N, CA, C and O atoms as a MOPAC input file, in Angstrom:
PM7 MOZYME 1SCF
protein

 N      0.82400 1    -1.18700 1     0.00000 1
 C      0.00000 1     0.00000 1     0.00000 1
 C      0.87100 1     1.25500 1     0.00000 1
 O      0.51500 1     2.26400 1    -0.60800 1
 N      2.00500 1     1.18800 1     0.67900 1
 C      2.91900 1     2.33300 1     0.70100 1
 C      3.38800 1     2.65300 1    -0.71000 1
 O      3.50600 1     3.81900 1    -1.08500 1
 N      3.65300 1     1.61200 1    -1.49000 1
 C      4.08500 1     1.78600 1    -2.87700 1
 C      3.05600 1     2.60300 1    -3.66000 1
 O      3.41300 1     3.54000 1    -4.37400 1
 N      1.78600 1     2.24600 1    -3.52300 1
 C      0.71600 1     2.95800 1    -4.22800 1
 C      0.61800 1     4.39400 1    -3.72400 1
 O      0.42700 1     5.31300 1    -4.52000 1
 N      0.74400 1     4.59900 1    -2.42000 1
 C      0.70000 1     5.95500 1    -1.86600 1
 C      1.86500 1     6.80300 1    -2.38200 1
 O      1.68200 1     7.97800 1    -2.70100 1
 N      3.05000 1     6.21800 1    -2.46300 1
 C      4.20900 1     6.95200 1    -2.98800 1
 C      3.97200 1     7.38200 1    -4.43300 1
 O      4.32900 1     8.49400 1    -4.82300 1
 N      3.37500 1     6.50400 1    -5.21600 1
 C      3.04100 1     6.86500 1    -6.59500 1
 C      2.02700 1     8.00400 1    -6.58600 1
 O      2.16200 1     8.97400 1    -7.33200 1
 N      1.00700 1     7.87600 1    -5.73300 1
 C     -0.04900 1     8.88200 1    -5.66200 1
 C      0.44200 1    10.26500 1    -5.28000 1
 O     -0.10600 1    11.26400 1    -5.74600 1
 N      1.48300 1    10.34300 1    -4.42600 1
 C      1.98300 1    11.66300 1    -4.02100 1
 C      3.07500 1    12.19000 1    -4.94800 1
 O      3.61400 1    13.27400 1    -4.72800 1
 N      3.39600 1    11.42100 1    -5.98100 1
 C      4.30600 1    11.94900 1    -6.98900 1
 C      5.73100 1    11.44500 1    -6.96300 1
 O      6.56800 1    11.96600 1    -7.70000 1
 N      6.04200 1    10.45200 1    -6.14800 1
 C      7.39300 1     9.88900 1    -6.14300 1
 C      7.55900 1     9.05700 1    -7.41500 1
 O      6.74100 1     8.18300 1    -7.70300 1
 N      8.61200 1     9.33000 1    -8.16400 1
 C      8.79700 1     8.65500 1    -9.45500 1
 C      9.46300 1     7.29200 1    -9.25900 1
 O     10.68900 1     7.18500 1    -9.22700 1
 N      8.63000 1     6.25100 1    -9.12800 1
 C      9.14500 1     4.89500 1    -8.97000 1
 C      8.61700 1     3.94500 1   -10.04100 1
 O      8.95100 1     2.76100 1   -10.04300 1
 N      7.80900 1     4.45200 1   -10.92900 1
 C      7.31900 1     3.63700 1   -12.04000 1
 C      8.17300 1     3.87800 1   -13.27900 1
 O      8.77300 1     4.94300 1   -13.42000 1
 N      8.23300 1     2.90500 1   -14.17000 1
 C      8.98700 1     3.09900 1   -15.41700 1
 C      8.43000 1     4.27100 1   -16.22400 1
 O      7.22900 1     4.53700 1   -16.20200 1
 N      9.28400 1     4.94100 1   -16.90800 1
 C      8.85800 1     6.04000 1   -17.76900 1
 C      8.53300 1     7.32100 1   -17.03600 1
 O      8.04500 1     8.27100 1   -17.64900 1
 N      8.79200 1     7.37400 1   -15.74300 1
 C      8.55400 1     8.59700 1   -14.99200 1
 C      7.09900 1     8.87700 1   -14.68300 1
 O      6.77100 1     9.97100 1   -14.22400 1
 N      6.21200 1     7.91400 1   -14.92400 1
 C      4.79300 1     8.12200 1   -14.61900 1
 C      4.61500 1     8.18100 1   -13.10900 1
 O      5.21100 1     7.39300 1   -12.37400 1
 N      3.80600 1     9.10400 1   -12.65800 1
 C      3.59400 1     9.24000 1   -11.22100 1
 C      2.33200 1    10.05100 1   -10.96000 1
 O      1.72300 1    10.57500 1   -11.89300 1
 N      1.94900 1    10.15200 1    -9.72500 1
 C      0.80900 1    10.96300 1    -9.32900 1
 C     -0.52100 1    10.31700 1    -9.66200 1
 O     -0.60000 1     9.14200 1   -10.02300 1
 N     -1.56000 1    11.11900 1    -9.52900 1
 C     -2.90300 1    10.61800 1    -9.79600 1
 C     -3.07200 1    10.19100 1   -11.24300 1
 O     -3.89300 1     9.32300 1   -11.54100 1
 N     -2.30400 1    10.79300 1   -12.14600 1
 C     -2.37400 1    10.39300 1   -13.55000 1
 C     -2.01100 1     8.93300 1   -13.73900 1
 O     -2.62100 1     8.23500 1   -14.55000 1
 N     -1.02600 1     8.47400 1   -12.99600 1
 C     -0.62500 1     7.06500 1   -13.08900 1
 C     -1.68500 1     6.15700 1   -12.46700 1
 O     -1.95700 1     5.07100 1   -12.97800 1
 N     -2.27900 1     6.60800 1   -11.36700 1
 C     -3.26600 1     5.77900 1   -10.68100 1
 C     -4.61500 1     5.77100 1   -11.38400 1
 O     -5.33400 1     4.77200 1   -11.34200 1
 N     -4.96000 1     6.87000 1   -12.02600 1
 C     -6.25200 1     6.95700 1   -12.69800 1
 C     -6.15700 1     6.68500 1   -14.19000 1
 O     -7.18000 1     6.57200 1   -14.86600 1
 N     -4.94100 1     6.57700 1   -14.71100 1
 C     -4.73700 1     6.30600 1   -16.12900 1
 C     -5.00100 1     4.84700 1   -16.46900 1
 O     -5.44900 1     4.07900 1   -15.61800 1
 N     -4.72500 1     4.46700 1   -17.70700 1
 C     -5.03200 1     3.11500 1   -18.18100 1
 C     -4.41200 1     1.98000 1   -17.36400 1
 O     -4.99800 1     0.90200 1   -17.27500 1
 N     -3.24600 1     2.20000 1   -16.77100 1
 C     -2.60200 1     1.12000 1   -16.00600 1
 C     -2.89000 1     1.19900 1   -14.50400 1
 O     -2.34600 1     0.41400 1   -13.72800 1
 N     -3.72500 1     2.12400 1   -14.10200 1
 C     -4.01600 1     2.30900 1   -12.68200 1
 C     -4.60300 1     1.09300 1   -11.99300 1
 O     -4.31300 1     0.84700 1   -10.82200 1
 N     -5.41500 1     0.33600 1   -12.69200 1
 C     -6.01400 1    -0.85700 1   -12.09400 1
 C     -4.97700 1    -1.88400 1   -11.68600 1
 O     -5.10300 1    -2.53000 1   -10.64600 1
 N     -3.95100 1    -2.03000 1   -12.50900 1
 C     -2.87800 1    -2.96500 1   -12.17200 1
 C     -2.15900 1    -2.48900 1   -10.90300 1
 O     -1.91000 1    -3.27000 1    -9.98500 1
 N     -1.83400 1    -1.20000 1   -10.87400 1
 C     -1.08200 1    -0.63500 1    -9.75000 1
 C     -1.86700 1    -0.76600 1    -8.44800 1
 O     -1.32100 1    -1.19900 1    -7.43300 1
 N     -3.13300 1    -0.39500 1    -8.47500 1
 C     -3.95900 1    -0.43000 1    -7.27100 1
 C     -4.16800 1    -1.86600 1    -6.77900 1
 O     -4.33700 1    -2.08900 1    -5.58100 1
 N     -4.15700 1    -2.83100 1    -7.68800 1
 C     -4.38200 1    -4.22700 1    -7.28300 1
 C     -3.15600 1    -4.86700 1    -6.63600 1
 O     -3.29900 1    -5.87700 1    -5.94700 1
 N     -1.96200 1    -4.31900 1    -6.83400 1
 C     -0.73400 1    -4.94000 1    -6.32200 1
 C     -0.73900 1    -5.20300 1    -4.81800 1
 O     -0.37800 1    -6.30800 1    -4.41200 1
 N     -1.12900 1    -4.24700 1    -3.96600 1
 C     -1.11500 1    -4.55500 1    -2.52100 1
 C     -2.07100 1    -5.69300 1    -2.15200 1
 O     -1.75900 1    -6.50500 1    -1.28000 1
 N     -3.21700 1    -5.75400 1    -2.80200 1
 C     -4.17800 1    -6.81600 1    -2.52000 1
 C     -3.65000 1    -8.16400 1    -3.01300 1
 O     -3.84300 1    -9.19400 1    -2.36700 1
 N     -2.98700 1    -8.14000 1    -4.15500 1
 C     -2.36600 1    -9.36000 1    -4.67700 1
 C     -1.26500 1    -9.83700 1    -3.73800 1
 O     -1.14400 1   -11.03400 1    -3.47700 1
 N     -0.47400 1    -8.91700 1    -3.23900 1
 C      0.60300 1    -9.28300 1    -2.31000 1
 C      0.02700 1    -9.89800 1    -1.04200 1
 O      0.56600 1   -10.87800 1    -0.52700 1
 N     -1.06000 1    -9.33300 1    -0.53800 1
 C     -1.69300 1    -9.89700 1     0.65400 1
 C     -2.19000 1   -11.31200 1     0.37400 1
 O     -1.98300 1   -12.21500 1     1.18500 1
 N     -2.84200 1   -11.51000 1    -0.76600 1
 C     -3.38800 1   -12.82400 1    -1.09700 1
 C     -2.28000 1   -13.86200 1    -1.28000 1
 O     -2.41200 1   -14.99700 1    -0.82300 1
 N     -1.20800 1   -13.48200 1    -1.93600 1
 C     -0.06500 1   -14.38500 1    -2.09500 1
 C      0.51200 1   -14.72700 1    -0.72100 1
 O      0.84600 1   -15.88200 1    -0.46000 1
 N      0.63000 1   -13.73800 1     0.14900 1
 C      1.13200 1   -13.97400 1     1.50100 1
 C      0.23200 1   -14.89400 1     2.30200 1
 O      0.71400 1   -15.72600 1     3.07100 1
 N     -1.07300 1   -14.74900 1     2.12500 1
 C     -2.01700 1   -15.62100 1     2.81100 1
 C     -1.81200 1   -17.07000 1     2.38200 1
 O     -1.76600 1   -17.97400 1     3.21700 1
 N     -1.69000 1   -17.28000 1     1.07600 1
 C     -1.43000 1   -18.63600 1     0.58000 1
 C     -0.08300 1   -19.15300 1     1.08300 1
 O      0.04200 1   -20.33100 1     1.41800 1
 N      0.91500 1   -18.28800 1     1.13800 1
 C      2.23900 1   -18.70400 1     1.62200 1
 C      2.16900 1   -19.12400 1     3.08700 1
 O      2.81200 1   -20.09400 1     3.49000 1
 N      1.39100 1   -18.39500 1     3.88000 1
 C      1.22800 1   -18.76000 1     5.29000 1
 C      0.53900 1   -20.11200 1     5.42100 1
 O      0.93300 1   -20.93500 1     6.24700 1
 N     -0.48300 1   -20.34300 1     4.61200 1
 C     -1.17300 1   -21.63300 1     4.63900 1
 C     -0.24500 1   -22.74800 1     4.17600 1
 O     -0.33100 1   -23.87100 1     4.67300 1
 N      0.63300 1   -22.45200 1     3.23900 1
 C      1.57400 1   -23.45700 1     2.73600 1
 C      2.50700 1   -23.92400 1     3.83900 1
 O      2.94500 1   -25.07400 1     3.83400 1
 N      2.81600 1   -23.04600 1     4.78400 1
 C      3.67800 1   -23.41200 1     5.90600 1
 C      3.00300 1   -24.44900 1     6.80300 1
 O      3.67900 1   -25.19300 1     7.51400 1
 N      1.68400 1   -24.49600 1     6.76900 1
 C      0.93200 1   -25.37800 1     7.65700 1
 C      0.50000 1   -26.67900 1     6.97300 1
 O     -0.13700 1   -27.52100 1     7.60700 1
 N      0.82900 1   -26.85300 1     5.71800 1
 C      0.37900 1   -28.01900 1     4.95600 1
 C      1.56300 1   -28.83000 1     4.45800 1
 O      2.71700 1   -28.41600 1     4.57100 1
 N      1.25000 1   -29.99200 1     3.90700 1
 C      2.30900 1   -30.85600 1     3.39100 1
 C      2.54500 1   -30.67700 1     1.89300 1
 O      3.37700 1   -31.38000 1     1.31800 1
 N      1.84700 1   -29.77300 1     1.26400 1
 C      2.00900 1   -29.52700 1    -0.17000 1
 C      2.27800 1   -28.04000 1    -0.42700 1
 O      1.46400 1   -27.37300 1    -1.06600 1
 N      3.39800 1   -27.51400 1     0.05800 1
 C      3.62300 1   -26.07300 1    -0.04100 1
 C      3.76100 1   -25.55900 1    -1.46800 1
 O      3.31600 1   -24.44900 1    -1.75900 1
 N      4.36100 1   -26.32900 1    -2.36000 1
 C      4.55400 1   -25.83400 1    -3.72300 1
 C      3.20900 1   -25.59700 1    -4.39200 1
 O      3.02700 1   -24.60500 1    -5.09900 1
 N      2.27000 1   -26.50400 1    -4.17000 1
 C      0.94800 1   -26.35900 1    -4.78400 1
 C      0.23600 1   -25.12800 1    -4.23200 1
 O     -0.34800 1   -24.35800 1    -4.99500 1
 N      0.27900 1   -24.93600 1    -2.91600 1
 C     -0.37900 1   -23.76300 1    -2.32900 1
 C      0.30700 1   -22.46600 1    -2.73500 1
 O     -0.35900 1   -21.46200 1    -2.98800 1
 N      1.63000 1   -22.48100 1    -2.79900 1
 C      2.34100 1   -21.28000 1    -3.23500 1
 C      2.01200 1   -20.96400 1    -4.68700 1
 O      1.81200 1   -19.80300 1    -5.04300 1
 N      1.95500 1   -21.99500 1    -5.52400 1
 C      1.61100 1   -21.78700 1    -6.92500 1
 C      0.18600 1   -21.26300 1    -7.05200 1
 O     -0.07600 1   -20.35100 1    -7.83700 1
 N     -0.72800 1   -21.83300 1    -6.28900 1
 C     -2.11200 1   -21.37600 1    -6.31100 1
 C     -2.20100 1   -19.90800 1    -5.89400 1
 O     -2.92200 1   -19.12500 1    -6.51200 1
 N     -1.47100 1   -19.54200 1    -4.85400 1
 C     -1.45100 1   -18.14400 1    -4.42000 1
 C     -0.90000 1   -17.22700 1    -5.48800 1
 O     -1.43900 1   -16.14500 1    -5.72100 1
 N      0.17100 1   -17.65200 1    -6.13900 1
 C      0.75500 1   -16.83700 1    -7.20600 1
 C     -0.20000 1   -16.69900 1    -8.38300 1
 O     -0.32000 1   -15.62400 1    -8.97000 1
 N     -0.88100 1   -17.79200 1    -8.72800 1
 C     -1.79600 1   -17.75000 1    -9.86700 1
 C     -3.03400 1   -16.91900 1    -9.57000 1
 O     -3.45800 1   -16.11200 1   -10.39700 1
 N     -3.61500 1   -17.11500 1    -8.38800 1
 C     -4.83800 1   -16.38200 1    -8.04800 1
 C     -4.52900 1   -14.93800 1    -7.67200 1
 O     -5.16500 1   -14.01200 1    -8.17700 1
 N     -3.55900 1   -14.74500 1    -6.79100 1
 C     -3.24500 1   -13.38800 1    -6.33600 1
 C     -2.38800 1   -12.62000 1    -7.30800 1
 O     -2.68200 1   -11.47300 1    -7.64500 1
 N     -1.33100 1   -13.25400 1    -7.75500 1
 C     -0.36200 1   -12.55000 1    -8.58200 1
 C     -0.77000 1   -12.37400 1   -10.02300 1
 O     -0.29100 1   -11.46000 1   -10.69500 1
 N     -1.64000 1   -13.22700 1   -10.50900 1
 C     -2.02900 1   -13.11700 1   -11.91600 1
 C     -3.51600 1   -12.80400 1   -12.04900 1
 O     -3.88100 1   -11.76100 1   -12.59100 1
 N     -4.37200 1   -13.68900 1   -11.56200 1
 C     -5.80500 1   -13.52400 1   -11.78300 1
 C     -6.33600 1   -12.21500 1   -11.21200 1
 O     -6.99700 1   -11.45500 1   -11.91900 1
 N     -6.05500 1   -11.94700 1    -9.94900 1
 C     -6.55800 1   -10.72200 1    -9.32200 1
 C     -6.03700 1    -9.47800 1   -10.03500 1
 O     -6.80500 1    -8.56500 1   -10.34000 1
 N     -4.74300 1    -9.44400 1   -10.29600 1
 C     -4.14400 1    -8.27700 1   -10.95300 1
 C     -4.71800 1    -8.10300 1   -12.35700 1
 O     -5.01900 1    -6.98200 1   -12.76700 1
 N     -4.87100 1    -9.19600 1   -13.09200 1
 C     -5.39200 1    -9.09700 1   -14.45400 1
 C     -6.86500 1    -8.69500 1   -14.47500 1
 O     -7.27100 1    -7.88800 1   -15.31100 1
 N     -7.66600 1    -9.24500 1   -13.56800 1
 C     -9.08900 1    -8.89600 1   -13.55100 1
 C     -9.26700 1    -7.40700 1   -13.28100 1
 O     -9.98500 1    -6.72100 1   -14.00900 1
 N     -8.61500 1    -6.91200 1   -12.24200 1
 C     -8.73600 1    -5.49000 1   -11.90400 1
 C     -8.07400 1    -4.63200 1   -12.98400 1
 O     -8.64800 1    -3.63800 1   -13.43000 1
 N     -6.88000 1    -5.01500 1   -13.39700 1
 C     -6.13500 1    -4.22600 1   -14.37400 1
 C     -6.80700 1    -4.14000 1   -15.72600 1
 O     -6.90700 1    -3.05600 1   -16.30100 1
 N     -7.27000 1    -5.26700 1   -16.24300 1
 C     -7.92200 1    -5.27300 1   -17.56000 1
 C     -9.25000 1    -4.52500 1   -17.50700 1
 O     -9.58500 1    -3.79100 1   -18.43600 1
 N    -10.00400 1    -4.70500 1   -16.43100 1
 C    -11.27600 1    -3.98700 1   -16.30600 1
 C    -11.04300 1    -2.47700 1   -16.30100 1
 O    -11.75000 1    -1.73000 1   -16.97700 1
 N    -10.03900 1    -2.03100 1   -15.52600 1
 C     -9.74700 1    -0.60200 1   -15.47300 1
 C     -9.19100 1    -0.09800 1   -16.80400 1
 O     -9.54800 1     0.99200 1   -17.25100 1
 N     -8.32400 1    -0.88100 1   -17.43700 1
 C     -7.77600 1    -0.51300 1   -18.74400 1
 C     -8.89900 1    -0.31800 1   -19.75100 1
 O     -8.89800 1     0.65300 1   -20.50700 1
 N     -9.84500 1    -1.22500 1   -19.76100 1
 C    -10.98800 1    -1.13000 1   -20.66800 1
 C    -11.76800 1     0.15700 1   -20.42300 1
 O    -12.15300 1     0.85000 1   -21.36500 1
 N    -11.99600 1     0.47000 1   -19.15400 1
 C    -12.73900 1     1.68100 1   -18.78900 1
 C    -11.94700 1     2.95000 1   -19.11700 1
 O    -12.45500 1     3.84900 1   -19.78900 1
 N    -10.71500 1     3.01700 1   -18.64500 1
 C     -9.92700 1     4.24900 1   -18.76900 1
 C     -9.51600 1     4.54900 1   -20.20400 1
 O     -9.43300 1     5.71400 1   -20.59400 1
 N     -9.26100 1     3.51600 1   -20.98600 1
 C     -8.80700 1     3.72200 1   -22.36900 1
 C     -9.94200 1     3.57000 1   -23.37700 1
 O     -9.71400 1     3.62200 1   -24.58600 1
 N    -11.15700 1     3.38400 1   -22.88500 1
 C    -12.33600 1     3.22300 1   -23.74700 1
 C    -12.12400 1     2.10000 1   -24.76000 1
 O    -12.33600 1     2.27500 1   -25.96000 1
 N    -11.70300 1     0.94600 1   -24.25000 1
 C    -11.48600 1    -0.23600 1   -25.07900 1
 C    -12.56900 1    -1.26700 1   -24.78200 1
 O    -13.14700 1    -1.28500 1   -23.69500 1
 N    -12.83100 1    -2.11600 1   -25.75800 1
 C    -13.70200 1    -3.25300 1   -25.48100 1
 C    -12.92700 1    -4.22600 1   -24.59900 1
 O    -11.70400 1    -4.13100 1   -24.48500 1
 N    -13.63000 1    -5.14400 1   -23.98800 1
 C    -12.95800 1    -6.13800 1   -23.15400 1
 C    -11.96100 1    -6.94300 1   -23.99000 1
 O    -10.86100 1    -7.25100 1   -23.53000 1
 N    -12.34900 1    -7.27400 1   -25.20300 1
 C    -11.46400 1    -8.03500 1   -26.09500 1
 C    -10.18900 1    -7.24300 1   -26.39500 1
 O     -9.09300 1    -7.80300 1   -26.38100 1
 N    -10.32900 1    -5.95100 1   -26.66300 1
 C     -9.15500 1    -5.10500 1   -26.93400 1
 C     -8.27100 1    -4.97800 1   -25.69400 1
 O     -7.04400 1    -5.02200 1   -25.79100 1
 N     -8.89700 1    -4.81900 1   -24.53300 1
 C     -8.13100 1    -4.68500 1   -23.29200 1
 C     -7.37400 1    -5.97500 1   -22.97900 1
 O     -6.22500 1    -5.92500 1   -22.54200 1
 N     -8.00000 1    -7.11500 1   -23.19500 1
 C     -7.31600 1    -8.39100 1   -22.98900 1
 C     -6.15200 1    -8.54700 1   -23.96500 1
 O     -5.08100 1    -9.03000 1   -23.59800 1
 N     -6.37600 1    -8.13100 1   -25.21500 1
 C     -5.34000 1    -8.27300 1   -26.24700 1
 C     -4.13500 1    -7.38600 1   -25.97700 1
 O     -3.01500 1    -7.73900 1   -26.34600 1
 N     -4.34500 1    -6.24100 1   -25.34000 1
 C     -3.22000 1    -5.33400 1   -25.08700 1
 C     -2.70100 1    -5.39600 1   -23.65600 1
 O     -1.52200 1    -5.13500 1   -23.41500 1
 N     -3.57000 1    -5.73900 1   -22.70200 1
 C     -3.17000 1    -5.66200 1   -21.30400 1
 C     -3.03400 1    -6.97600 1   -20.57300 1
 O     -2.69600 1    -6.98700 1   -19.38900 1
 N     -3.29200 1    -8.10200 1   -21.25600 1
 C     -3.18300 1    -9.39200 1   -20.56200 1
 C     -2.45900 1   -10.43700 1   -21.39700 1
 O     -1.43000 1   -10.96500 1   -20.97700 1
 N     -2.98500 1   -10.73400 1   -22.56200 1
 C     -2.45100 1   -11.84600 1   -23.35300 1
 C     -0.95900 1   -11.74900 1   -23.65400 1
 O     -0.27400 1   -12.77000 1   -23.59300 1
 N     -0.42300 1   -10.57600 1   -23.97500 1
 C      1.02200 1   -10.52500 1   -24.25300 1
 C      1.88700 1   -10.85500 1   -23.02800 1
 O      3.02200 1   -11.30800 1   -23.17500 1
 N      1.36100 1   -10.63300 1   -21.84500 1
 C      2.14000 1   -10.79900 1   -20.62000 1
 C      1.87600 1   -12.12700 1   -19.91200 1
 O      2.64000 1   -12.52200 1   -19.03100 1
 N      0.81300 1   -12.80900 1   -20.28600 1
 C      0.40300 1   -14.02500 1   -19.58900 1
 C      1.44800 1   -15.14100 1   -19.61300 1
 O      1.70400 1   -15.72200 1   -18.55800 1
 N      2.06500 1   -15.47700 1   -20.74200 1
 C      3.06300 1   -16.56300 1   -20.71400 1
 C      4.21800 1   -16.29000 1   -19.74200 1
 O      4.59800 1   -17.17000 1   -18.97000 1
 N      4.76100 1   -15.10200 1   -19.77600 1
 C      5.85400 1   -14.75500 1   -18.86800 1
 C      5.41800 1   -14.75000 1   -17.41800 1
 O      6.16100 1   -15.19800 1   -16.54400 1
 N      4.21500 1   -14.24500 1   -17.14900 1
 C      3.71300 1   -14.21600 1   -15.77400 1
 C      3.47200 1   -15.62700 1   -15.23700 1
 O      3.72500 1   -15.89500 1   -14.06200 1
 N      2.98700 1   -16.52300 1   -16.08700 1
 C      2.79500 1   -17.91100 1   -15.65800 1
 C      4.13000 1   -18.56700 1   -15.31900 1
 O      4.24400 1   -19.26300 1   -14.31000 1
 N      5.13000 1   -18.34800 1   -16.15400 1
 C      6.46500 1   -18.90200 1   -15.87400 1
 C      7.02400 1   -18.35100 1   -14.56600 1
 O      7.59600 1   -19.09400 1   -13.76900 1
 N      6.86100 1   -17.05500 1   -14.34900 1
 C      7.36100 1   -16.44700 1   -13.11100 1
 C      6.61200 1   -16.96700 1   -11.88600 1
 O      7.21400 1   -17.15000 1   -10.82800 1
 N      5.30800 1   -17.20700 1   -12.01700 1
 C      4.52400 1   -17.73300 1   -10.89500 1
 C      5.00200 1   -19.12400 1   -10.50000 1
 O      5.13900 1   -19.42800 1    -9.31500 1
 N      5.25500 1   -19.96400 1   -11.49300 1
 C      5.74300 1   -21.31600 1   -11.21300 1
 C      7.13300 1   -21.24800 1   -10.58600 1
 O      7.39700 1   -21.90900 1    -9.58100 1
 N      8.01500 1   -20.45600 1   -11.17400 1
 C      9.38400 1   -20.33900 1   -10.64400 1
 C      9.37200 1   -19.81100 1    -9.21200 1
 O     10.10000 1   -20.32000 1    -8.36000 1
 N      8.55800 1   -18.80100 1    -8.94000 1
 C      8.49400 1   -18.23000 1    -7.58900 1
 C      8.00000 1   -19.25800 1    -6.57700 1
 O      8.52100 1   -19.32600 1    -5.46300 1
 N      7.00400 1   -20.05500 1    -6.94700 1
 C      6.48000 1   -21.07000 1    -6.03000 1
 C      7.52800 1   -22.13100 1    -5.72200 1
 O      7.69800 1   -22.52200 1    -4.56800 1
 N      8.22600 1   -22.59300 1    -6.74300 1
 C      9.24300 1   -23.63100 1    -6.54300 1
 C     10.39200 1   -23.09000 1    -5.69700 1
 O     10.85800 1   -23.76400 1    -4.77800 1
 N     10.84700 1   -21.88700 1    -6.00200 1
 C     11.95100 1   -21.28600 1    -5.24100 1
 C     11.53700 1   -21.02700 1    -3.79500 1
 O     12.29000 1   -21.32900 1    -2.86900 1
 N     10.34200 1   -20.46800 1    -3.60100 1
 C      9.87300 1   -20.17400 1    -2.24100 1
 C      9.73500 1   -21.44400 1    -1.41100 1
 O     10.07900 1   -21.44800 1    -0.22900 1
 N      9.24000 1   -22.51400 1    -2.00600 1
 C      9.11000 1   -23.77500 1    -1.27100 1
 C     10.48500 1   -24.30800 1    -0.88300 1
 O     10.66400 1   -24.82900 1     0.21700 1
 N     11.44800 1   -24.17900 1    -1.78000 1
 C     12.80900 1   -24.62100 1    -1.47200 1
 C     13.44600 1   -23.80800 1    -0.36800 1
 O     14.10200 1   -24.36000 1     0.51600 1
 N     13.26100 1   -22.50900 1    -0.40900 1
 C     13.81400 1   -21.63300 1     0.63200 1
 C     13.15100 1   -21.93700 1     1.97500 1
 O     13.82500 1   -21.96200 1     3.00500 1
 N     11.84500 1   -22.16700 1     1.97100 1
 C     11.12500 1   -22.44400 1     3.22000 1
 C     11.61600 1   -23.72500 1     3.88700 1
 O     11.60200 1   -23.82900 1     5.11300 1
 N     12.04500 1   -24.69100 1     3.09600 1
 C     12.57400 1   -25.93300 1     3.68000 1
 C     13.87700 1   -25.67000 1     4.41900 1
 O     14.13100 1   -26.25000 1     5.47400 1
 N     14.69700 1   -24.79600 1     3.86000 1
 C     15.99900 1   -24.49800 1     4.44900 1
 C     15.88700 1   -23.45700 1     5.55800 1
 O     16.61600 1   -23.51900 1     6.54800 1
 N     14.98700 1   -22.51200 1     5.39600 1
 C     14.88000 1   -21.38800 1     6.31700 1
 C     13.40500 1   -21.15800 1     6.65700 1
 O     12.78400 1   -20.25300 1     6.09900 1
 N     12.83200 1   -21.96000 1     7.56300 1
 C     11.40000 1   -21.88600 1     7.87900 1
 C     10.98200 1   -20.50800 1     8.39300 1
 O     11.76300 1   -19.81100 1     9.04000 1
 N      9.75600 1   -20.13300 1     8.09800 1
 C      9.23400 1   -18.82700 1     8.48900 1
 C      9.23700 1   -18.65500 1    10.00500 1
 O      9.44600 1   -17.54700 1    10.49900 1
 N      9.00800 1   -19.73300 1    10.74600 1
 C      9.05200 1   -19.61800 1    12.21100 1
 C     10.42600 1   -19.16600 1    12.67500 1
 O     10.54300 1   -18.40500 1    13.63500 1
 N     11.45200 1   -19.62700 1    12.00500 1
 C     12.81900 1   -19.21300 1    12.35200 1
 C     13.02600 1   -17.73500 1    12.03500 1
 O     13.65000 1   -17.00600 1    12.80600 1
 N     12.49900 1   -17.30600 1    10.90400 1
 C     12.62000 1   -15.89800 1    10.50500 1
 C     11.93200 1   -14.99700 1    11.52100 1
 O     12.43500 1   -13.92300 1    11.85000 1
 N     10.77700 1   -15.44000 1    12.01700 1
 C      9.99300 1   -14.64300 1    12.96300 1
 C     10.43000 1   -14.82500 1    14.40800 1
 O      9.85500 1   -14.21500 1    15.30900 1
 N     11.44000 1   -15.65800 1    14.63900 1
 C     11.95300 1   -15.85300 1    15.98300 1
 C     11.11300 1   -16.76400 1    16.85100 1
 O     11.29400 1   -16.79400 1    18.06900 1
 N     10.19000 1   -17.51500 1    16.24700 1
 C      9.37500 1   -18.46400 1    17.00200 1
 C     10.13000 1   -19.78000 1    17.11800 1
 O     11.04000 1   -20.07400 1    16.34300 1
 N      9.72400 1   -20.55800 1    18.10600 1
 C     10.30400 1   -21.89300 1    18.21600 1
 C      9.77200 1   -22.73500 1    17.06600 1
 O      8.61600 1   -22.60900 1    16.66300 1
 N     10.63100 1   -23.58500 1    16.55400 1
 C     10.20600 1   -24.45700 1    15.46900 1
 C     10.88900 1   -25.80200 1    15.61400 1
 O     11.94000 1   -25.92700 1    16.24200 1
 N     10.26400 1   -26.79900 1    15.01700 1
 C     10.78200 1   -28.16400 1    15.07200 1
 C     11.73700 1   -28.35600 1    13.90800 1
 O     11.33100 1   -28.28200 1    12.74800 1
 N     12.99800 1   -28.60000 1    14.21200 1
 C     13.99800 1   -28.76700 1    13.14900 1
 C     13.80300 1   -30.06000 1    12.38400 1
 O     14.38700 1   -30.23400 1    11.31400 1
 N     12.99600 1   -30.97200 1    12.90500 1
 C     12.72200 1   -32.22800 1    12.20800 1
 C     11.48000 1   -32.14600 1    11.33900 1
 O     11.18400 1   -33.06400 1    10.57500 1
 N     10.76200 1   -31.05500 1    11.45900 1
 C      9.53500 1   -30.87600 1    10.70400 1
 C      9.86500 1   -30.63100 1     9.23700 1
 O     10.80700 1   -29.90700 1     8.91800 1
 N      9.09200 1   -31.23200 1     8.35500 1
 C      9.27600 1   -30.99700 1     6.92400 1
 C      8.06700 1   -30.26800 1     6.38500 1
 O      6.95300 1   -30.41800 1     6.88600 1
 N      8.30100 1   -29.48500 1     5.36700 1
 C      7.20400 1   -28.76700 1     4.73900 1
 C      6.68800 1   -29.63000 1     3.64800 1
 O      5.74700 1   -29.24900 1     2.95300 1

């Protein structure tokens, strides 16, 4: 959420120097505004993955639902509205070109995160007691 607020107040952290309300209300604003919610959803799935025996599947599900589906639904809908495009045009310009790469990144992130969690459990990161014999 801080990231979105920084953009809103004019801090130039987006590519191309876009910033301010123009960036948030412009054609790509839906993607930007959805990022904090996507991050929360991915984190929720990651937390659940720590409690289950199939962490890669839950992490992948979180990445697909939070990192791709949520961002694309909000982003494409806003793109269609802000740029006066049909849904088909918005999907063709704001989703389909990026979907293959995003799917690959979601899978890679889930596999890497599951591997890191095995070596460095979240309970250890948070300073909680954890069972060193426990497997994820």
